[in-house]
Structure formats: structure tokens, C-alpha cells
C-alpha positions in Angstrom: 48.7 34.7 71.3 50.7 36.9 73.7 50.4 39.8 71.2 46.6 39.5 71.3 46.7 39.5 75.1 48.8 42.7 75.1 46.5 44.4 72.7 43.5 43.4 74.7 45.0 44.5 78.0 46.0 47.8 76.5 42.6 48.4 75.0 40.9 47.7 78.4 43.2 50.1 80.2 42.6 52.8 77.7 38.8 52.2 77.9 38.9 52.4 81.6 40.9 55.6 81.7 38.5 57.2 79.1 35.5 56.2 81.2 37.0 57.5 84.4 38.2 60.8 82.9 34.7 61.5 81.4 32.9 62.0 84.7 33.7 64.5 87.5 31.6 65.4 90.6 31.6 69.1 91.8 30.5 70.4 95.2 28.2 73.4 94.5 27.6 74.8 98.0 29.4 75.3 101.3 27.6 72.4 103.1 28.7 69.8 100.5 25.1 68.6 100.1 24.5 70.0 96.7 26.7 68.1 94.2 26.8 68.7 90.5 28.5 66.7 87.8 30.5 67.3 84.6 30.1 64.4 82.3 31.7 64.4 78.8 31.5 68.2 78.5 28.1 68.7 80.0 27.7 70.4 83.4 24.6 69.4 85.5 23.4 71.0 88.7 20.2 70.9 90.7 18.3 73.9 92.0 15.5 73.7 94.6 12.8 75.5 92.7 10.5 75.0 89.7 11.5 75.2 86.1 9.7 78.5 85.3 11.7 80.2 88.1 15.0 78.7 86.9 14.1 79.7 83.2 13.5 83.3 84.2 16.8 83.4 86.2 18.7 81.8 83.4 17.5 84.4 80.8 18.8 87.1 83.1 22.1 85.2 83.7 22.6 84.8 79.9 22.3 88.6 79.5 24.7 89.2 82.4 27.3 87.0 80.7 26.9 88.7 77.4 25.6 85.7 75.6 23.3 86.1 72.6 20.2 83.9 72.5 19.7 82.1 69.2 16.8 79.8 69.9 14.5 79.2 72.8 12.1 76.3 73.3 9.6 76.4 76.1 7.5 73.7 77.7 5.6 73.4 81.0 8.3 71.4 82.8 11.3 72.0 80.5 13.1 74.8 78.7 16.0 74.9 76.2 18.0 78.0 75.4 20.7 78.0 72.7 23.1 80.9 72.8 26.4 82.1 71.3 29.3 83.6 73.3 31.8 86.3 72.2 33.9 83.6 70.5 30.8 82.3 68.6 30.8 79.1 70.6 27.4 77.4 71.0 26.1 77.3 74.5 23.2 74.9 75.1 21.2 75.2 78.3 18.6 72.7 79.2 16.2 73.2 82.2 14.2 70.1 83.3 12.0 69.9 86.3 12.9 66.6 88.0 10.1 66.8 90.6 7.9 69.4 92.2 10.8 70.8 94.3 13.9 70.4 92.1 15.0 71.5 88.6 18.1 70.2 86.8 20.2 72.8 84.9 22.4 71.3 82.2 25.0 73.4 80.4 27.2 72.5 77.5 29.5 75.3 76.6 31.0 74.6 73.2 31.7 71.1 71.9 34.0 69.9 74.6 32.4 71.9 77.4 33.8 74.6 79.7 33.5 73.7 83.4 34.4 77.2 84.7 32.0 79.1 82.5 29.2 76.6 83.2 29.7 76.9 86.9 29.7 80.7 86.5 26.3 80.5 84.8 25.0 78.1 87.4 26.2 80.4 90.2 24.3 83.4 88.7 21.1 81.3 88.4 21.5 79.9 91.9 22.0 83.4 93.4 18.9 84.7 91.5 16.7 81.8 92.6 18.0 81.7 96.2 15.0 83.7 97.6 12.5 81.6 95.6 13.7 78.1 96.5 11.2 75.6 97.8 11.4 74.2 101.3 13.9 71.4 102.0 12.9 68.1 100.6 11.4 65.5 103.0 12.7 62.0 103.3 10.2 59.5 102.0 10.1 56.3 104.1 
């Protein structure tokens, strides 16, 4: 019976470590109010503008980074861009308008994800949309 307890305890510890290692929060601005995440290889960051504005800025950022667009899917409130980088890694970019003032940008660079490259792409999109951002969100009471 003690062998079973040891196996169970080990399995629980390994599962806990795997869960904790899979999620990471990233501060995206100097104020510390805009926080992104890196979950299981996918980077997510919010931008304070609409999906069409983010989509246009993302297409420009893709070109600046030397990525080759392979497929593009466009919707009214969402957009998907699939690209390849110089190493032929697949880069999937999903743009989803979460509300009338914010849009989520999700980036998966390769299978396991690349946080630095994803943040670089986010930074280019954020800089391009800085002048077109909507006014700060109001607190709903």
C-alpha cells in the first residue's frame, strides 16, 4: 500500500508542476496595468482598439518581421493569419475583438511557442495602434 501512496504522491507533484509551469503572466507596459499571458506556448495580449485596426497593424508587423503569410481568414470581429518564418516554423496569429474597446491578440510561434518573438510582434502591433486606441475603459458599477 505504501508503494501506491508514493506513486500517487509523485504523480500529484508532477501534475502540479506541469500546471504551474504552463502559465506565465507578462507585464506589457510601463504602468503595469496591461498584463499579457503565455499559456502552453500561446502568447495573449490585449490592445485598446478594434479588430480591424489590429488586423491592419498585424499585417504590417508580419511584413516587418519577414514572415510569409500562408493563409488569412477574415471576419467582422475576428481575424486569423497563418505565416511561416525564416526557419519554416508556423506562426498562427488570432485577433479577436473581446468588446467594443479591446481586442485580444494571440500568437503561437512554432509548436512550443516563442515568447520573445511573440512579444516582439505584439510590440510592433501595439506601437502601430497607439494613435488609434480607444479611450480608457469605464468602470461599470
